[in-house]
N, CA, C and O of each residue as an XYZ file, in Angstrom:
328
protein
N     117.336    -49.419    -17.001
C     117.365    -48.222    -17.809
C     116.010    -47.998    -18.448
O     115.397    -48.930    -18.969
N     115.554    -46.787    -18.407
C     114.305    -46.431    -19.058
C     114.608    -45.844    -20.425
O     115.471    -44.978    -20.566
N     113.892    -46.321    -21.426
C     114.048    -45.803    -22.766
C     112.934    -44.791    -23.003
O     111.824    -45.156    -23.393
N     113.238    -43.515    -22.767
C     112.206    -42.480    -22.850
C     111.762    -42.221    -24.281
O     110.697    -41.641    -24.489
N     112.547    -42.633    -25.278
C     112.154    -42.413    -26.664
C     110.953    -43.270    -27.040
O     110.152    -42.862    -27.881
N     110.808    -44.440    -26.440
C     109.700    -45.334    -26.790
C     108.474    -45.116    -25.909
O     107.445    -45.754    -26.131
N     108.557    -44.241    -24.925
C     107.428    -44.004    -24.028
C     106.591    -42.838    -24.540
O     107.134    -41.779    -24.854
N     105.255    -43.025    -24.627
C     104.415    -41.908    -25.063
C     104.362    -40.818    -23.992
O     104.588    -41.083    -22.811
N     104.066    -39.619    -24.409
C     103.958    -38.496    -23.467
C     102.766    -38.731    -22.543
O     101.718    -39.209    -22.977
N     102.934    -38.393    -21.278
C     101.846    -38.563    -20.316
C     100.790    -37.484    -20.543
O     101.123    -36.303    -20.640
N      99.519    -37.883    -20.629
C      98.457    -36.897    -20.866
C      98.133    -36.095    -19.610
O      98.533    -36.458    -18.504
N      97.403    -35.001    -19.800
C      96.982    -34.158    -18.691
C      95.936    -34.866    -17.830
O      95.912    -34.681    -16.613
N      95.082    -35.663    -18.442
C      93.991    -36.354    -17.743
C      94.052    -37.823    -18.140
O      94.000    -38.149    -19.326
N      94.163    -38.716    -17.151
C      94.301    -40.141    -17.431
C      93.514    -40.946    -16.419
O      93.487    -40.615    -15.233
N      92.867    -42.015    -16.895
C      92.095    -42.905    -16.033
C      92.572    -44.334    -16.237
O      92.984    -44.710    -17.334
N      92.513    -45.132    -15.170
C      92.903    -46.542    -15.268
C      91.720    -47.441    -15.599
O      91.896    -48.648    -15.765
N      90.520    -46.880    -15.697
C      89.319    -47.647    -16.015
C      89.163    -47.739    -17.533
O      89.045    -46.707    -18.193
N      89.159    -48.958    -18.110
C      89.047    -49.102    -19.571
C      87.743    -48.549    -20.155
O      87.686    -48.267    -21.352
N      86.707    -48.390    -19.348
C      85.443    -47.840    -19.847
C      85.454    -46.322    -19.919
O      84.527    -45.733    -20.477
N      86.466    -45.675    -19.375
C      86.539    -44.214    -19.347
C      87.040    -43.673    -20.688
O      87.854    -44.316    -21.351
N      86.552    -42.485    -21.091
C      87.088    -41.873    -22.323
C      88.520    -41.364    -22.145
O      89.172    -41.024    -23.132
N      89.019    -41.304    -20.917
C      90.376    -40.827    -20.637
C      91.368    -41.982    -20.469
O      92.492    -41.758    -20.019
N      90.983    -43.193    -20.814
C      91.852    -44.362    -20.721
C      92.709    -44.445    -21.987
O      92.187    -44.360    -23.099
N      94.035    -44.613    -21.814
C      94.957    -44.761    -22.939
C      95.769    -46.032    -22.696
O      96.619    -46.078    -21.807
N      95.496    -47.051    -23.492
C      96.120    -48.368    -23.290
C      97.646    -48.313    -23.388
O      98.334    -48.991    -22.624
N      98.185    -47.519    -24.316
C      99.637    -47.465    -24.534
C     100.382    -46.953    -23.299
O     101.523    -47.350    -23.060
N      99.756    -46.086    -22.520
C     100.396    -45.546    -21.319
C     100.603    -46.652    -20.287
O     101.634    -46.686    -19.616
N      99.639    -47.549    -20.154
C      99.703    -48.574    -19.111
C     100.607    -49.753    -19.472
O     100.731    -50.697    -18.692
N     101.239    -49.706    -20.645
C     102.260    -50.698    -20.975
C     103.569    -50.383    -20.246
O     104.473    -51.217    -20.206
N     103.668    -49.196    -19.679
C     104.836    -48.743    -18.917
C     104.401    -48.480    -17.477
O     103.218    -48.271    -17.207
N     105.352    -48.490    -16.566
C     105.052    -48.170    -15.167
C     105.063    -46.658    -14.991
O     106.025    -45.985    -15.359
N     103.971    -46.130    -14.420
C     103.907    -44.700    -14.161
C     103.709    -44.468    -12.670
O     103.201    -45.333    -11.956
N     104.114    -43.304    -12.216
C     103.940    -42.923    -10.822
C     103.213    -41.600    -10.734
O     103.259    -40.795    -11.664
N     102.543    -41.371     -9.617
C     101.795    -40.137     -9.381
C     102.217    -39.573     -8.029
O     102.301    -40.306     -7.043
N     102.482    -38.266     -7.986
C     102.747    -37.568     -6.725
C     101.649    -36.550     -6.506
O     101.284    -35.807     -7.417
N     101.121    -36.521     -5.289
C     100.166    -35.503     -4.881
C     100.778    -34.741     -3.724
O     101.046    -35.317     -2.669
N     100.998    -33.457     -3.912
C     101.625    -32.596     -2.906
C     102.968    -33.155     -2.430
O     103.283    -33.094     -1.242
N     103.758    -33.701     -3.363
C     105.083    -34.206     -3.044
C     105.126    -35.614     -2.490
O     106.213    -36.160     -2.299
N     103.976    -36.221     -2.226
C     103.928    -37.579     -1.686
C     103.509    -38.550     -2.788
O     102.487    -38.352     -3.444
N     104.305    -39.598     -2.983
C     104.010    -40.570     -4.020
C     102.821    -41.435     -3.618
O     102.756    -41.941     -2.499
N     101.878    -41.596     -4.554
C     100.665    -42.381     -4.301
C     100.656    -43.577     -5.245
O     101.060    -43.461     -6.403
N     100.195    -44.729     -4.752
C     100.098    -45.914     -5.605
C      98.661    -46.418     -5.715
O      98.428    -47.512     -6.229
N      97.694    -45.629     -5.236
C      96.297    -46.050     -5.271
C      95.433    -45.145     -6.146
O      94.222    -45.062     -5.942
N      96.037    -44.472     -7.109
C      95.332    -43.498     -7.942
C      94.584    -44.209     -9.070
O      95.163    -45.016     -9.797
N      93.300    -43.902     -9.206
C      92.470    -44.453    -10.277
C      92.397    -43.499    -11.473
O      92.297    -43.938    -12.619
N      92.448    -42.191    -11.198
C      92.330    -41.181    -12.240
C      93.020    -39.901    -11.754
O      93.049    -39.625    -10.555
N      93.576    -39.120    -12.692
C      94.195    -37.858    -12.301
C      93.988    -36.808    -13.380
O      93.724    -37.131    -14.538
N      94.109    -35.551    -12.986
C      94.110    -34.410    -13.903
C      95.142    -33.419    -13.380
O      94.985    -32.866    -12.291
N      96.186    -33.200    -14.150
C      97.270    -32.330    -13.716
C      96.837    -30.861    -13.737
O      97.098    -30.133    -12.779
N      96.181    -30.417    -14.807
C      95.829    -29.005    -14.936
C      94.810    -28.554    -13.897
O      94.865    -27.415    -13.434
N      93.872    -29.437    -13.520
C      92.875    -29.084    -12.517
C      93.339    -29.400    -11.101
O      92.714    -28.949    -10.140
N      94.416    -30.161    -10.948
C      95.011    -30.422     -9.640
C      94.229    -31.370     -8.755
O      93.964    -31.049     -7.596
N      93.846    -32.548     -9.278
C      93.136    -33.531     -8.459
C      93.480    -34.948     -8.890
O      93.902    -35.197    -10.020
N      93.285    -35.866     -7.954
C      93.359    -37.302     -8.231
C      92.105    -37.938     -7.660
O      91.453    -37.362     -6.789
N      91.766    -39.119     -8.146
C      90.651    -39.875     -7.595
C      91.180    -41.223     -7.125
O      91.912    -41.911     -7.837
N      90.788    -41.579     -5.902
C      91.173    -42.870     -5.334
C      89.912    -43.624     -4.951
O      88.872    -43.012     -4.706
N      89.995    -44.948     -4.896
C      88.848    -45.786     -4.569
C      88.557    -45.730     -3.076
O      89.464    -45.779     -2.246
N      87.280    -45.627     -2.757
C      86.844    -45.680     -1.365
C      87.050    -47.103     -0.844
O      86.809    -48.060     -1.579
N      87.489    -47.263      0.406
C      87.774    -48.607      0.908
C      86.543    -49.503      1.053
O      86.665    -50.722      0.935
N      85.356    -48.933      1.307
C      84.183    -49.766      1.549
C      82.989    -49.468      0.648
O      82.274    -50.395      0.270
N      82.754    -48.233      0.298
C      81.544    -47.848     -0.425
C      81.581    -48.315     -1.875
O      82.603    -48.186     -2.549
N      80.458    -48.860     -2.353
C      80.325    -49.341     -3.720
C      79.149    -48.642     -4.391
O      78.190    -48.242     -3.731
N      79.236    -48.499     -5.718
C      78.114    -47.943     -6.441
C      77.151    -49.056     -6.839
O      77.331    -50.204     -6.435
N      76.139    -48.727     -7.620
C      75.113    -49.731     -7.961
C      75.628    -50.831     -8.877
O      74.984    -51.872     -9.012
N      76.780    -50.618     -9.509
C      77.386    -51.656    -10.358
C      78.466    -52.435     -9.621
O      79.231    -53.182    -10.230
N      78.520    -52.251     -8.289
C      79.471    -52.935     -7.412
C      80.915    -52.509     -7.668
O      81.848    -53.259     -7.381
N      81.094    -51.308     -8.207
C      82.410    -50.717     -8.388
C      82.674    -49.777     -7.213
O      81.733    -49.158     -6.715
N      83.912    -49.648     -6.754
C      84.186    -48.740     -5.631
C      83.906    -47.289     -6.007
O      84.195    -46.860     -7.124
N      83.341    -46.540     -5.063
C      83.154    -45.112     -5.269
C      84.512    -44.430     -5.238
O      85.419    -44.859     -4.525
N      84.643    -43.367     -6.018
C      85.912    -42.660     -6.095
C      85.846    -41.373     -5.287
O      84.871    -40.625     -5.367
N      86.890    -41.122     -4.509
C      87.010    -39.895     -3.729
C      88.030    -38.993     -4.422
O      89.063    -39.467     -4.895
N      87.738    -37.694     -4.480
C      88.622    -36.735     -5.130
C      89.485    -36.038     -4.078
O      88.977    -35.508     -3.090
N      90.801    -36.048     -4.309
C      91.756    -35.333     -3.465
C      92.402    -34.244     -4.306
O      92.791    -34.490     -5.448
N      92.518    -33.045     -3.755
C      93.052    -31.914     -4.516
C      94.436    -31.526     -4.025
O      94.771    -31.690     -2.852
N      95.232    -31.005     -4.954
C      96.580    -30.562     -4.634
C      97.414    -30.467     -5.898
O      96.874    -30.424     -7.004
N      98.715    -30.435     -5.738
C      99.649    -30.384     -6.863
C      99.921    -31.804     -7.334
O     100.406    -32.640     -6.572
N      99.604    -32.069     -8.604
C      99.724    -33.434     -9.159
C     100.894    -33.476    -10.134
O     101.054    -32.593    -10.976
N     101.709    -34.522    -10.001
C     102.828    -34.764    -10.915
C     102.740    -36.208    -11.373
O     102.569    -37.110    -10.554
N     102.857    -36.437    -12.678
C     102.882    -37.786    -13.238
C     104.259    -38.017    -13.858
O     104.835    -37.113    -14.464
N     104.780    -39.235    -13.702
C     106.115    -39.542    -14.213
C     106.229    -41.028    -14.492
O     105.469    -41.837    -13.960
N     107.198    -41.375    -15.342
C     107.511    -42.782    -15.608
C     108.492    -43.269    -14.560
O     109.405    -42.546    -14.161
N     108.297    -44.495    -14.122
C     109.183    -45.092    -13.129
C     110.312    -45.802    -13.833
O     111.181    -46.378    -13.180
């Protein structure tokens, strides 16, 4: 059973990177899911519902800090608690 009263509201823009200004620690204490164009995704690093995009990590490319480069996919984004 999910207790929706204790879960904070999901923000419009959320990132899983703690260094990002869009990171919210309280959200990640619960399991969340993301759908892009009706298909559930489990590899999302960042999303924005109002602008309609998600960012996922590139499988091979790294930036100068050895972090994976993020690719932007556009479509209809839905965030929900699992």
